[in-house]
C-alpha positions, 0 to 999 in steps of 0.5 A: 500499500502507498500512501502519498502526502501532499503538501497544501502549498497555498498557504506557503505561496502566500507567506512568500508574496507577503515575503516579497512585498515586505523585502520590496518595501524595505528596499524602497526605504533605503531610498525614501523617507516612509508614511503616506504624508511624506509621500504627498510632499514628495509628490507636490515637490514634483508637481512644483519643480515641473511647474517651474521648469515649465515657467521660471517666472512662476508666482512663488506662492505657487511653489511653496516647497520649492521656495520654503526648502531652497531657503532652507538649504541655501540654494535658488529656486531653480537648483532646488527644482533641478535637485528634485526633477534629478531625485525623481529620475533616480527614483523611477529607476529604482522603482521600476527595478524594485517593481520588476523583481516583485511581480516576477517573483510573485509570478513565479511562487504562483508557478511554483509546485513545490516548497524549494521552488517556492523558496527559489522563487523569491527574488534577490533584491541585494543588486537594487539595495546596493545602489543606495550605497553607490 
């Protein structure tokens, strides 16, 4: 008599996908400040930087984040706008790679048919994390 025991992989797959999302967020946090409010501040700064770039003679009241931060840092509004736009471009490259790894990892977990395959499906965020130091 042969007994076949199969392990229900669904809970393991769900946990692996949670872990992938957590690793993605830990990686993102090497590049950004956490929090919904901070994310909204970043978006406001990007919007203001783009508005300034489109019209350097814009009313300072329309770009209060830029004006305030430039003043605190002792730089021009133009320099502040460029700095924000440069950081936005850098973040976009990081964000794209983190999302690629996250989505591909979760798809690989879904396709996994064994516990070792689930573990092997988890992506390595190390190369992206290394970008935070360089």
